[in-house]
N, C-alpha and C positions, 0 to 999 in steps of 0.2 A: 621625563617629567610630564605630568598630565596637563590638559589644556588650561585648567584654572590657574596653575602656577605660571605657565607661559604668559597668560593674559595679565596676571598680576604684575609680573616683571615688565611687560610691555606698557602697562599703565604707569609704573613707577619710574622708568628710565627718563622720559621727557621731563617729568616733574623734578627729578633729582638733577637733571642738567640745568634747569632754571635755578635751583638752589645753588649750584656751582657758580652761576653768574653773580648771585648775591654775595657769595664768599669773596669773590674777586674784586667787585666794583663799588661796594657801598661807601667805604671810606674815601676812595678816590672821587666818587661822585659828589659826596658832601663837600670835600675841600676844593676840588678842581672845577666843578660845574656850579654848585650852589654857593661856593666861596664862604662856607662856614668856617669858623675858627677851629683850630686843632683840637682844643679841649671840648668844644661843643660837638664836633664830629665824633670824637672818641666816645663821649658819653652817649650820644645818640646811637652809635653803632653797638656799643656794649649793651644798652637797654634793649635794642631790637633783637639781637641774637640771644640775649638772656630770656626774653619772652618767647622767642621762636622755639627754644628748647625746654622751657618750663611749661608752656601751654599744652604739650602732649599729655601731661598728667591730668589736666582738666578735661581735655577732649577724650582721653581714654576712659575717664570716669563716665562721661556722657554716653560714650559708645557702649559701655557695659550695662549701664543702668536705665537709660532713657531713649537713646537713639542708636540704631544699629550701625555697624562699621560702614556700610554702604552709604547711608545718609551723611555720615560724618565725612567720608571721602569726597562726596559730591560738594558738600559745603566748603571743604578745604580747598579743592581745586578751583571752585568758583571765586572764592575770596582771593586766592593767589593770583588768578588771572586779572581780576579787577585791580589789585594792588600794583602789579607790574604795568598795567595799562596806564594807571594814574601817574606812575613814576616816569613812564616813557614820554608823557606830555607835560611833565614838570609842573604839576599842580597838586595841592593838598598833600604835602609831604607826610605830615603826621598820619593822615587817614590812609595813605598808601602803605606806609610801614605797618600800621595796625592791621590792615587787610592781609598783608603778606605774613605777619606774625601769626595771625589767627589761621590763615591758610596752611602754613607749615605745621602749626600745632595740631590741626585736625588731620592733616595728611599722614604724618608719621605713625601714630598709633593705629590708624585704620588700615593702612596698607599692610602693615605687619600682621594685623589681626586677620585680614583676608588671606594672606600668605599662610598663616598658621592653620586656618581652616581648610585650605586647599592642599596642604602638604600631605604626603603619604603617611600612614600610621606606622609603617615598618620603620624602626629607628634609623637604620643606615640610609634608606632612601630619603627619609625625612631630613636627616642631617645634610645629605648631598644637595637636596633642594634648597635649603637655607644657605649653604656655602656658595653655591652657584648663583643664587639670586643676589646675595649680598655683594659678591664679587662684581657682578654685572652693574649693580647700582653704583658701587664705589668707582669703578672705571669710568662710567658715563659722567659722573660728577667731576672726576679728575680731568677728563677731556674738556668739559665745558669751562671749568675753572681756568685751565691753561689757555684756552682760545678766547675767552671773554675779553681780556685786556687788549689783545691784538685787534679784535673786532671793534671794540669801543674806540680805539685810537684811530682806526681807519674809517669807520662808518658813523661814529658818534654813539653816545650813551643811550640816546632815545631809541635808536634802532635795536640795540642789544636788549634793552628792557622790553621792547615790543616783542622780540623773539622769545623772551622769557614768558610773556603772556601767551604767546602761541603754543609754546611747549606745554603749558598747563591745560590749554584748550584741547590739545592733542590727547593728553592723558584722559581728560574728561570724555572725549569721543570714544576712545578705546574702551573705557569702562562701560559706557552705555551700550556699545556693540556686544560686549561680553558679559553683561550683568546677569544673564540667565545661568551662568556657570556657578554662581554663588548662591548659598542657601538663603531662604527668606528670613526676614527678621523674626525674632522670637515674639511670642504673644505678650510677654511682660513689658515690652518696650512702650514707654509712655511719651509719645512724641511731643504733645503739647507742653508738658512741664519741661521737657528737654530743650525745646526751642526757647522757652523763657530763660532758662539758665544760660543758654548759649548767648542770648541777647545781653544778659547782664555781664557775661564774661567779655564780650566784645567791647561793651561800654567801659569796663574796668581797664581793658588793654589800651583803649584810646586815651584814657586819663593818664595811665602810666607812661605812654609814649609822649604825651604832652609835657611831662615833667621827667626828663631823663635821669636827673640826679636822684630824685625820690625813688624812681623805679629801681635804680641800682641798689640803693639801701634796702628796699623791700626784698629784692631778689637775694641779696646776700643773707639777710636775716632768715628768709624762708629756707634757703639752702642749708644753712647751719642748723636750723630747727629740724629739718628732715633728717640730716645726718645724726643729730642727737637722738631723735625719736627711734631710728632704726638701731642705733647702738643699744639703747635701753631695751627695745623689743628683743633683739638678739640675746642680750644678757639675761633677760627673764626666761627666754626659751631654753 
């Protein structure tokens, strides 16, 4: 594998490990530490991860049209770090979840776009690059998911969430050290308009996180609409 692919995987592994922490601890944190009710914890967790995996559609659009993948990656890692830090000191729960949802939404499309740009154009070598990269990320996430509960039980949730923030900062540092390996942004990127759209997206995410039940309904409706749209599109093709 070339240096850009190795660098991209090195950027992604710490961030994916922080995501594994979220997978393991959010519900337990809501119920055991914050003492939220079961229903409220479930709704909050569902809303958070729904936004976490829906926002890459929005961030990917921004990356393609207005902000290049490198800017989106930096934004994502910065927001994730801030969200984990707020969660570790147990303040501003809605804002911390918003930051981490935005961070994950920005990170996922940008890291795969950078990997796609770095991968070899020879089909077999390209396939091998993606398989090895995905395997490394999956294993790192699995390890952190497995260990997060034990660490939280022994050292406390605040310490584990602080480690999550450090993981994202490590990814950010690795990116800045290796940013010269990636191509410059295309001339068509309009950063000003892109940042305005990003700010609107963050505000909407915060409002949805503030009303978990409404967020669930909107996510369900949007998901069904996307499925129907693609079925109609495929049928027409």
